[in-house]
BALOBA-1460 file (C-alpha; in Angstrom, 3 decimals):
// residues 329
<rec num="1" residu="x" x="41.624" y="149.658" z="112.924"/>
<rec num="2" residu="x" x="43.721" y="149.577" z="116.047"/>
<rec num="3" residu="x" x="41.978" y="146.348" z="117.110"/>
<rec num="4" residu="x" x="42.721" y="144.724" z="113.717"/>
<rec num="5" residu="x" x="46.392" y="145.752" z="113.917"/>
<rec num="6" residu="x" x="46.741" y="144.202" z="117.338"/>
<rec num="7" residu="x" x="45.038" y="141.011" z="116.120"/>
<rec num="8" residu="x" x="47.317" y="140.831" z="113.090"/>
<rec num="9" residu="x" x="50.415" y="141.376" z="115.229"/>
<rec num="10" residu="x" x="49.269" y="138.696" z="117.638"/>
<rec num="11" residu="x" x="48.637" y="136.263" z="114.772"/>
<rec num="12" residu="x" x="51.976" y="137.101" z="113.103"/>
<rec num="13" residu="x" x="53.861" y="136.796" z="116.382"/>
<rec num="14" residu="x" x="52.205" y="133.462" z="117.101"/>
<rec num="15" residu="x" x="52.940" y="132.156" z="113.606"/>
<rec num="16" residu="x" x="56.551" y="133.307" z="113.833"/>
<rec num="17" residu="x" x="56.951" y="131.646" z="117.209"/>
<rec num="18" residu="x" x="55.409" y="128.437" z="115.855"/>
<rec num="19" residu="x" x="57.964" y="128.467" z="113.037"/>
<rec num="20" residu="x" x="60.835" y="129.083" z="115.428"/>
<rec num="21" residu="x" x="59.908" y="126.434" z="117.982"/>
<rec num="22" residu="x" x="61.306" y="123.480" z="115.951"/>
<rec num="23" residu="x" x="64.573" y="125.323" z="115.390"/>
<rec num="24" residu="x" x="64.883" y="126.406" z="119.009"/>
<rec num="25" residu="x" x="64.071" y="122.908" z="120.189"/>
<rec num="26" residu="x" x="66.551" y="121.420" z="117.737"/>
<rec num="27" residu="x" x="69.245" y="123.853" z="118.856"/>
<rec num="28" residu="x" x="69.065" y="122.591" z="122.443"/>
<rec num="29" residu="x" x="71.954" y="120.143" z="122.933"/>
<rec num="30" residu="x" x="69.855" y="118.220" z="125.473"/>
<rec num="31" residu="x" x="67.487" y="117.188" z="122.659"/>
<rec num="32" residu="x" x="70.277" y="116.019" z="120.363"/>
<rec num="33" residu="x" x="70.811" y="113.348" z="119.160"/>
<rec num="34" residu="x" x="67.543" y="111.482" z="118.657"/>
<rec num="35" residu="x" x="68.801" y="108.915" z="116.141"/>
<rec num="36" residu="x" x="72.138" y="107.245" z="115.196"/>
<rec num="37" residu="x" x="74.885" y="109.501" z="113.868"/>
<rec num="38" residu="x" x="76.587" y="108.565" z="110.605"/>
<rec num="39" residu="x" x="80.351" y="109.125" z="110.584"/>
<rec num="40" residu="x" x="81.779" y="109.216" z="107.061"/>
<rec num="41" residu="x" x="85.373" y="107.915" z="107.132"/>
<rec num="42" residu="x" x="87.390" y="108.918" z="104.068"/>
<rec num="43" residu="x" x="89.531" y="105.767" z="104.084"/>
<rec num="44" residu="x" x="88.886" y="102.025" z="103.564"/>
<rec num="45" residu="x" x="87.850" y="99.807" z="106.491"/>
<rec num="46" residu="x" x="90.619" y="98.657" z="108.813"/>
<rec num="47" residu="x" x="92.720" y="101.831" z="108.772"/>
<rec num="48" residu="x" x="93.698" y="104.203" z="111.558"/>
<rec num="49" residu="x" x="90.659" y="106.446" z="111.051"/>
<rec num="50" residu="x" x="88.346" y="103.451" z="111.516"/>
<rec num="51" residu="x" x="90.284" y="102.472" z="114.630"/>
<rec num="52" residu="x" x="89.865" y="105.934" z="116.160"/>
<rec num="53" residu="x" x="86.062" y="105.797" z="115.891"/>
<rec num="54" residu="x" x="86.038" y="102.224" z="117.229"/>
<rec num="55" residu="x" x="88.043" y="103.327" z="120.265"/>
<rec num="56" residu="x" x="85.848" y="106.356" z="120.940"/>
<rec num="57" residu="x" x="82.478" y="104.722" z="120.194"/>
<rec num="58" residu="x" x="81.768" y="102.875" z="123.471"/>
<rec num="59" residu="x" x="82.049" y="106.067" z="125.523"/>
<rec num="60" residu="x" x="80.324" y="108.275" z="122.943"/>
<rec num="61" residu="x" x="77.435" y="105.835" z="122.432"/>
<rec num="62" residu="x" x="76.836" y="105.945" z="126.182"/>
<rec num="63" residu="x" x="77.158" y="109.724" z="126.570"/>
<rec num="64" residu="x" x="75.164" y="110.633" z="123.461"/>
<rec num="65" residu="x" x="72.556" y="107.942" z="123.934"/>
<rec num="66" residu="x" x="72.836" y="107.011" z="120.253"/>
<rec num="67" residu="x" x="75.278" y="104.911" z="118.247"/>
<rec num="68" residu="x" x="77.925" y="106.096" z="115.805"/>
<rec num="69" residu="x" x="77.625" y="104.308" z="112.463"/>
<rec num="70" residu="x" x="80.767" y="104.302" z="110.283"/>
<rec num="71" residu="x" x="80.298" y="104.828" z="106.546"/>
<rec num="72" residu="x" x="83.565" y="104.216" z="104.661"/>
<rec num="73" residu="x" x="83.858" y="106.415" z="101.543"/>
<rec num="74" residu="x" x="87.487" y="106.141" z="100.349"/>
<rec num="75" residu="x" x="88.985" y="107.585" z="97.191"/>
<rec num="76" residu="x" x="90.474" y="110.700" z="95.593"/>
<rec num="77" residu="x" x="92.625" y="111.486" z="98.617"/>
<rec num="78" residu="x" x="89.596" y="111.901" z="100.842"/>
<rec num="79" residu="x" x="87.607" y="114.056" z="98.398"/>
<rec num="80" residu="x" x="84.857" y="111.471" z="97.806"/>
<rec num="81" residu="x" x="83.957" y="111.075" z="101.479"/>
<rec num="82" residu="x" x="84.270" y="114.763" z="102.299"/>
<rec num="83" residu="x" x="82.044" y="115.683" z="99.341"/>
<rec num="84" residu="x" x="79.321" y="113.457" z="100.832"/>
<rec num="85" residu="x" x="79.675" y="115.289" z="104.149"/>
<rec num="86" residu="x" x="79.633" y="118.737" z="102.509"/>
<rec num="87" residu="x" x="76.367" y="117.878" z="100.716"/>
<rec num="88" residu="x" x="74.668" y="116.280" z="103.738"/>
<rec num="89" residu="x" x="71.923" y="117.993" z="105.725"/>
<rec num="90" residu="x" x="73.509" y="120.213" z="108.412"/>
<rec num="91" residu="x" x="71.545" y="118.579" z="111.215"/>
<rec num="92" residu="x" x="74.294" y="116.884" z="113.210"/>
<rec num="93" residu="x" x="73.462" y="113.401" z="111.925"/>
<rec num="94" residu="x" x="76.243" y="113.226" z="109.322"/>
<rec num="95" residu="x" x="79.836" y="113.865" z="110.403"/>
<rec num="96" residu="x" x="83.115" y="113.316" z="108.600"/>
<rec num="97" residu="x" x="86.556" y="112.129" z="109.615"/>
<rec num="98" residu="x" x="88.947" y="113.973" z="107.311"/>
<rec num="99" residu="x" x="92.712" y="113.830" z="107.144"/>
<rec num="100" residu="x" x="95.530" y="116.223" z="106.332"/>
<rec num="101" residu="x" x="95.124" y="115.519" z="102.613"/>
<rec num="102" residu="x" x="91.440" y="116.176" z="102.170"/>
<rec num="103" residu="x" x="91.264" y="119.113" z="104.558"/>
<rec num="104" residu="x" x="94.517" y="120.916" z="103.682"/>
<rec num="105" residu="x" x="96.725" y="119.581" z="100.863"/>
<rec num="106" residu="x" x="94.221" y="118.520" z="98.201"/>
<rec num="107" residu="x" x="93.338" y="122.088" z="97.228"/>
<rec num="108" residu="x" x="96.960" y="122.404" z="96.000"/>
<rec num="109" residu="x" x="97.131" y="118.897" z="94.508"/>
<rec num="110" residu="x" x="93.961" y="118.737" z="92.421"/>
<rec num="111" residu="x" x="93.156" y="121.141" z="89.561"/>
<rec num="112" residu="x" x="89.519" y="121.273" z="90.711"/>
<rec num="113" residu="x" x="87.977" y="120.601" z="94.113"/>
<rec num="114" residu="x" x="84.375" y="119.489" z="94.718"/>
<rec num="115" residu="x" x="84.155" y="121.525" z="97.926"/>
<rec num="116" residu="x" x="85.634" y="124.531" z="99.715"/>
<rec num="117" residu="x" x="86.988" y="123.492" z="103.115"/>
<rec num="118" residu="x" x="86.552" y="126.959" z="104.658"/>
<rec num="119" residu="x" x="82.957" y="127.380" z="103.432"/>
<rec num="120" residu="x" x="81.529" y="123.852" z="103.382"/>
<rec num="121" residu="x" x="82.528" y="122.451" z="106.779"/>
<rec num="122" residu="x" x="82.097" y="123.243" z="110.459"/>
<rec num="123" residu="x" x="85.258" y="122.070" z="112.258"/>
<rec num="124" residu="x" x="84.610" y="120.221" z="115.531"/>
<rec num="125" residu="x" x="87.940" y="118.923" z="116.861"/>
<rec num="126" residu="x" x="91.207" y="117.316" z="115.907"/>
<rec num="127" residu="x" x="91.104" y="113.619" z="116.779"/>
<rec num="128" residu="x" x="94.581" y="112.113" z="116.549"/>
<rec num="129" residu="x" x="98.039" y="112.507" z="115.107"/>
<rec num="130" residu="x" x="99.705" y="109.627" z="113.283"/>
<rec num="131" residu="x" x="103.470" y="110.187" z="113.425"/>
<rec num="132" residu="x" x="105.623" y="108.870" z="110.609"/>
<rec num="133" residu="x" x="109.046" y="107.292" z="110.838"/>
<rec num="134" residu="x" x="111.890" y="107.187" z="108.316"/>
<rec num="135" residu="x" x="113.045" y="103.579" z="108.176"/>
<rec num="136" residu="x" x="115.630" y="101.677" z="106.190"/>
<rec num="137" residu="x" x="116.678" y="98.134" z="105.365"/>
<rec num="138" residu="x" x="119.484" y="96.923" z="107.680"/>
<rec num="139" residu="x" x="121.869" y="96.831" z="104.689"/>
<rec num="140" residu="x" x="121.748" y="100.653" z="104.255"/>
<rec num="141" residu="x" x="125.269" y="101.821" z="105.250"/>
<rec num="142" residu="x" x="124.074" y="104.545" z="107.618"/>
<rec num="143" residu="x" x="122.957" y="104.457" z="111.243"/>
<rec num="144" residu="x" x="121.845" y="108.053" z="111.810"/>
<rec num="145" residu="x" x="119.837" y="110.522" z="109.776"/>
<rec num="146" residu="x" x="122.927" y="112.701" z="109.329"/>
<rec num="147" residu="x" x="124.800" y="109.722" z="107.878"/>
<rec num="148" residu="x" x="121.824" y="108.909" z="105.653"/>
<rec num="149" residu="x" x="121.692" y="112.460" z="104.276"/>
<rec num="150" residu="x" x="125.461" y="112.370" z="103.653"/>
<rec num="151" residu="x" x="125.081" y="109.033" z="101.827"/>
<rec num="152" residu="x" x="122.261" y="110.419" z="99.660"/>
<rec num="153" residu="x" x="124.329" y="113.489" z="98.783"/>
<rec num="154" residu="x" x="127.300" y="111.290" z="97.841"/>
<rec num="155" residu="x" x="125.061" y="109.101" z="95.637"/>
<rec num="156" residu="x" x="122.330" y="111.383" z="94.196"/>
<rec num="157" residu="x" x="119.401" y="109.462" z="92.693"/>
<rec num="158" residu="x" x="120.694" y="106.067" z="93.871"/>
<rec num="159" residu="x" x="118.688" y="105.461" z="97.053"/>
<rec num="160" residu="x" x="114.990" y="104.618" z="96.737"/>
<rec num="161" residu="x" x="112.330" y="105.671" z="99.230"/>
<rec num="162" residu="x" x="108.774" y="104.365" z="99.394"/>
<rec num="163" residu="x" x="105.687" y="106.145" z="100.675"/>
<rec num="164" residu="x" x="101.962" y="105.495" z="101.029"/>
<rec num="165" residu="x" x="100.860" y="106.872" z="97.652"/>
<rec num="166" residu="x" x="100.895" y="110.013" z="95.551"/>
<rec num="167" residu="x" x="99.414" y="112.972" z="97.375"/>
<rec num="168" residu="x" x="99.285" y="111.218" z="100.750"/>
<rec num="169" residu="x" x="100.720" y="112.778" z="103.898"/>
<rec num="170" residu="x" x="103.628" y="110.325" z="103.624"/>
<rec num="171" residu="x" x="104.341" y="111.520" z="100.075"/>
<rec num="172" residu="x" x="104.336" y="115.135" z="101.252"/>
<rec num="173" residu="x" x="106.539" y="114.194" z="104.220"/>
<rec num="174" residu="x" x="109.014" y="112.697" z="101.736"/>
<rec num="175" residu="x" x="108.940" y="115.846" z="99.598"/>
<rec num="176" residu="x" x="109.534" y="118.065" z="102.631"/>
<rec num="177" residu="x" x="112.415" y="115.809" z="103.745"/>
<rec num="178" residu="x" x="114.202" y="115.859" z="100.378"/>
<rec num="179" residu="x" x="113.664" y="119.626" z="100.044"/>
<rec num="180" residu="x" x="115.021" y="120.468" z="103.495"/>
<rec num="181" residu="x" x="117.923" y="117.985" z="103.220"/>
<rec num="182" residu="x" x="118.625" y="119.050" z="99.608"/>
<rec num="183" residu="x" x="118.945" y="115.439" z="98.416"/>
<rec num="184" residu="x" x="117.718" y="113.408" z="95.444"/>
<rec num="185" residu="x" x="115.975" y="110.119" z="96.166"/>
<rec num="186" residu="x" x="114.040" y="107.813" z="93.835"/>
<rec num="187" residu="x" x="110.476" y="108.011" z="95.144"/>
<rec num="188" residu="x" x="108.342" y="104.860" z="94.923"/>
<rec num="189" residu="x" x="104.596" y="105.285" z="95.591"/>
<rec num="190" residu="x" x="102.617" y="102.425" z="97.142"/>
<rec num="191" residu="x" x="98.958" y="101.872" z="97.942"/>
<rec num="192" residu="x" x="99.306" y="102.451" z="101.658"/>
<rec num="193" residu="x" x="102.038" y="102.431" z="104.264"/>
<rec num="194" residu="x" x="101.969" y="98.665" z="104.892"/>
<rec num="195" residu="x" x="103.230" y="97.635" z="101.413"/>
<rec num="196" residu="x" x="105.967" y="100.304" z="101.544"/>
<rec num="197" residu="x" x="107.178" y="98.987" z="104.900"/>
<rec num="198" residu="x" x="107.095" y="95.370" z="103.630"/>
<rec num="199" residu="x" x="109.183" y="96.179" z="100.552"/>
<rec num="200" residu="x" x="111.689" y="97.998" z="102.746"/>
<rec num="201" residu="x" x="111.779" y="94.948" z="104.995"/>
<rec num="202" residu="x" x="112.508" y="92.672" z="102.022"/>
<rec num="203" residu="x" x="115.136" y="95.023" z="100.549"/>
<rec num="204" residu="x" x="113.132" y="95.826" z="97.387"/>
<rec num="205" residu="x" x="113.638" y="99.486" z="98.305"/>
<rec num="206" residu="x" x="116.193" y="100.947" z="100.699"/>
<rec num="207" residu="x" x="114.042" y="103.418" z="102.631"/>
<rec num="208" residu="x" x="110.472" y="104.394" z="103.361"/>
<rec num="209" residu="x" x="108.487" y="106.962" z="105.257"/>
<rec num="210" residu="x" x="105.695" y="105.026" z="106.874"/>
<rec num="211" residu="x" x="103.274" y="105.346" z="109.750"/>
<rec num="212" residu="x" x="104.236" y="103.947" z="113.123"/>
<rec num="213" residu="x" x="101.733" y="101.032" z="113.292"/>
<rec num="214" residu="x" x="103.087" y="99.594" z="110.011"/>
<rec num="215" residu="x" x="106.747" y="99.730" z="111.055"/>
<rec num="216" residu="x" x="106.910" y="99.457" z="114.850"/>
<rec num="217" residu="x" x="107.007" y="95.622" z="115.179"/>
<rec num="218" residu="x" x="109.849" y="95.381" z="112.623"/>
<rec num="219" residu="x" x="111.773" y="98.224" z="114.275"/>
<rec num="220" residu="x" x="111.455" y="96.550" z="117.681"/>
<rec num="221" residu="x" x="112.602" y="93.240" z="116.164"/>
<rec num="222" residu="x" x="115.669" y="94.905" z="114.612"/>
<rec num="223" residu="x" x="114.484" y="94.121" z="111.076"/>
<rec num="224" residu="x" x="114.191" y="97.811" z="110.102"/>
<rec num="225" residu="x" x="116.453" y="100.716" z="111.010"/>
<rec num="226" residu="x" x="114.612" y="103.742" z="112.393"/>
<rec num="227" residu="x" x="116.481" y="106.918" z="111.435"/>
<rec num="228" residu="x" x="114.068" y="109.549" z="112.745"/>
<rec num="229" residu="x" x="110.427" y="110.320" z="113.491"/>
<rec num="230" residu="x" x="108.701" y="113.129" z="111.614"/>
<rec num="231" residu="x" x="106.766" y="114.550" z="114.571"/>
<rec num="232" residu="x" x="107.922" y="117.628" z="116.525"/>
<rec num="233" residu="x" x="108.479" y="115.493" z="119.662"/>
<rec num="234" residu="x" x="109.957" y="112.056" z="120.262"/>
<rec num="235" residu="x" x="107.485" y="109.199" z="120.543"/>
<rec num="236" residu="x" x="106.773" y="107.252" z="123.725"/>
<rec num="237" residu="x" x="106.947" y="104.011" z="121.687"/>
<rec num="238" residu="x" x="110.389" y="104.902" z="120.257"/>
<rec num="239" residu="x" x="112.034" y="107.156" z="122.848"/>
<rec num="240" residu="x" x="115.542" y="106.403" z="121.550"/>
<rec num="241" residu="x" x="114.755" y="107.587" z="118.003"/>
<rec num="242" residu="x" x="115.322" y="111.342" z="117.422"/>
<rec num="243" residu="x" x="112.986" y="113.650" z="115.558"/>
<rec num="244" residu="x" x="114.015" y="114.780" z="112.070"/>
<rec num="245" residu="x" x="114.361" y="118.280" z="113.512"/>
<rec num="246" residu="x" x="116.710" y="117.070" z="116.284"/>
<rec num="247" residu="x" x="118.708" y="115.077" z="113.728"/>
<rec num="248" residu="x" x="119.719" y="118.175" z="111.789"/>
<rec num="249" residu="x" x="116.753" y="119.430" z="109.751"/>
<rec num="250" residu="x" x="115.657" y="122.059" z="112.248"/>
<rec num="251" residu="x" x="111.975" y="122.920" z="112.090"/>
<rec num="252" residu="x" x="110.919" y="119.808" z="110.169"/>
<rec num="253" residu="x" x="107.407" y="118.775" z="111.231"/>
<rec num="254" residu="x" x="105.142" y="116.481" z="109.246"/>
<rec num="255" residu="x" x="102.519" y="114.437" z="111.004"/>
<rec num="256" residu="x" x="99.509" y="112.674" z="109.621"/>
<rec num="257" residu="x" x="96.327" y="113.609" z="111.453"/>
<rec num="258" residu="x" x="92.591" y="113.162" z="111.497"/>
<rec num="259" residu="x" x="89.890" y="115.642" z="112.433"/>
<rec num="260" residu="x" x="86.120" y="115.674" z="112.845"/>
<rec num="261" residu="x" x="83.954" y="117.996" z="110.753"/>
<rec num="262" residu="x" x="80.247" y="118.564" z="110.165"/>
<rec num="263" residu="x" x="78.496" y="120.189" z="107.202"/>
<rec num="264" residu="x" x="78.564" y="124.005" z="107.298"/>
<rec num="265" residu="x" x="75.412" y="125.376" z="108.862"/>
<rec num="266" residu="x" x="75.177" y="122.714" z="111.579"/>
<rec num="267" residu="x" x="73.577" y="124.462" z="114.596"/>
<rec num="268" residu="x" x="76.211" y="125.877" z="116.986"/>
<rec num="269" residu="x" x="74.577" y="124.117" z="119.941"/>
<rec num="270" residu="x" x="75.000" y="120.762" z="118.187"/>
<rec num="271" residu="x" x="78.634" y="121.510" z="117.292"/>
<rec num="272" residu="x" x="79.213" y="122.487" z="120.924"/>
<rec num="273" residu="x" x="77.683" y="119.228" z="122.189"/>
<rec num="274" residu="x" x="79.695" y="117.101" z="119.762"/>
<rec num="275" residu="x" x="82.875" y="118.989" z="120.613"/>
<rec num="276" residu="x" x="82.311" y="118.490" z="124.342"/>
<rec num="277" residu="x" x="81.659" y="114.745" z="124.058"/>
<rec num="278" residu="x" x="84.434" y="113.945" z="121.567"/>
<rec num="279" residu="x" x="87.091" y="115.936" z="123.437"/>
<rec num="280" residu="x" x="86.044" y="114.395" z="126.764"/>
<rec num="281" residu="x" x="86.464" y="110.950" z="125.200"/>
<rec num="282" residu="x" x="89.859" y="111.899" z="123.739"/>
<rec num="283" residu="x" x="90.978" y="113.088" z="127.185"/>
<rec num="284" residu="x" x="89.905" y="109.859" z="128.896"/>
<rec num="285" residu="x" x="93.059" y="108.186" z="130.226"/>
<rec num="286" residu="x" x="92.023" y="104.660" z="129.196"/>
<rec num="287" residu="x" x="91.274" y="105.813" z="125.645"/>
<rec num="288" residu="x" x="94.555" y="107.761" z="125.508"/>
<rec num="289" residu="x" x="96.471" y="104.626" z="126.493"/>
<rec num="290" residu="x" x="94.605" y="102.542" z="123.909"/>
<rec num="291" residu="x" x="95.302" y="105.047" z="121.131"/>
<rec num="292" residu="x" x="98.974" y="105.431" z="122.012"/>
<rec num="293" residu="x" x="99.459" y="101.662" z="122.073"/>
<rec num="294" residu="x" x="98.208" y="101.693" z="118.468"/>
<rec num="295" residu="x" x="100.737" y="104.340" z="117.408"/>
<rec num="296" residu="x" x="98.351" y="107.298" z="117.562"/>
<rec num="297" residu="x" x="98.537" y="110.435" z="119.664"/>
<rec num="298" residu="x" x="95.138" y="111.779" z="120.828"/>
<rec num="299" residu="x" x="94.672" y="115.420" z="119.811"/>
<rec num="300" residu="x" x="91.639" y="117.038" z="121.412"/>
<rec num="301" residu="x" x="91.455" y="120.678" z="120.334"/>
<rec num="302" residu="x" x="89.194" y="123.701" z="120.486"/>
<rec num="303" residu="x" x="86.973" y="124.401" z="117.481"/>
<rec num="304" residu="x" x="88.926" y="127.618" z="116.862"/>
<rec num="305" residu="x" x="92.253" y="125.833" z="117.245"/>
<rec num="306" residu="x" x="91.273" y="123.198" z="114.691"/>
<rec num="307" residu="x" x="90.096" y="125.872" z="112.248"/>
<rec num="308" residu="x" x="93.384" y="127.780" z="112.609"/>
<rec num="309" residu="x" x="95.388" y="124.551" z="112.188"/>
<rec num="310" residu="x" x="93.590" y="123.754" z="108.920"/>
<rec num="311" residu="x" x="94.492" y="127.212" z="107.587"/>
<rec num="312" residu="x" x="98.172" y="127.055" z="108.614"/>
<rec num="313" residu="x" x="98.652" y="123.501" z="107.279"/>
<rec num="314" residu="x" x="96.998" y="124.461" z="103.975"/>
<rec num="315" residu="x" x="99.546" y="127.264" z="103.471"/>
<rec num="316" residu="x" x="102.474" y="125.086" z="104.546"/>
<rec num="317" residu="x" x="101.695" y="122.229" z="102.157"/>
<rec num="318" residu="x" x="100.860" y="124.556" z="99.271"/>
<rec num="319" residu="x" x="104.469" y="125.741" z="99.362"/>
<rec num="320" residu="x" x="105.915" y="122.203" z="99.528"/>
<rec num="321" residu="x" x="103.642" y="120.953" z="96.722"/>
<rec num="322" residu="x" x="104.497" y="123.922" z="94.504"/>
<rec num="323" residu="x" x="108.236" y="123.453" z="95.025"/>
<rec num="324" residu="x" x="108.026" y="119.685" z="94.381"/>
<rec num="325" residu="x" x="105.709" y="120.232" z="91.387"/>
<rec num="326" residu="x" x="103.301" y="117.523" z="92.596"/>
<rec num="327" residu="x" x="100.051" y="117.301" z="90.618"/>
<rec num="328" residu="x" x="97.159" y="114.855" z="90.767"/>
<rec num="329" residu="x" x="94.259" y="114.392" z="88.343"/>
């Protein structure tokens, strides 16, 4: 009987070990990756999120020994692409580039969500911040943000302001601005920041909150007035332009950003490897320079820091969205 028990234990132990070997082998970062990694980008081709992966890819392809393959899945404020990531196998071969909308604001904007950010994703790192700038047509009779706010208060509902579309970070930045300044502006949604900047340039609308790449050439050429940047710090590309907070709305901070996530359940060793390689690339001086020249600020973060940022931004935007009564179908 004793002999049988020992045999059974030996067989069971061997079988258990055989079952564990693939998982233990998979969990070793040195064995990952063994095939190309799909990166689901939640925006159309040609946008900032695409550009980030393009800038990081040469270094990452070399360090990982496999290529990053971009899969654009735009729509529903990022929900379509992030749903694909949430449902993917948690093996490290499908990653997602999400933005402030999909990862924080959408839960307050949409009546139903196809995923739960806290439960369905493994955060890896923040990637980049995309600061916004409040710009105006040269005919607007104000030269500072304080003067602009005073003008809006003197003429409630007269000035129009464009943004990149309902529910976008630029829309929420506009809502936060009007709430903190206590002003009424006519909001005009566009399909992206470029069209909003162009209509401001032509005088179709007086103002817009747009991302830096869309507006910088016109600001430098004197064709658009830059009243303030929405980030907490001044921008290297526009050092003379104050932040909204400096210009009188103390504490204002609204920056578009992108972050890298994997499906929940991705092995910790794989998350650790991806985090190490992506943050090393983001901290590379040549890549930093390239990103900043494109109007983006590299944002390497810890996994825990990214997770905490998602939670704090979700609470912040829930309050703004509730107060502005913004709803999307």
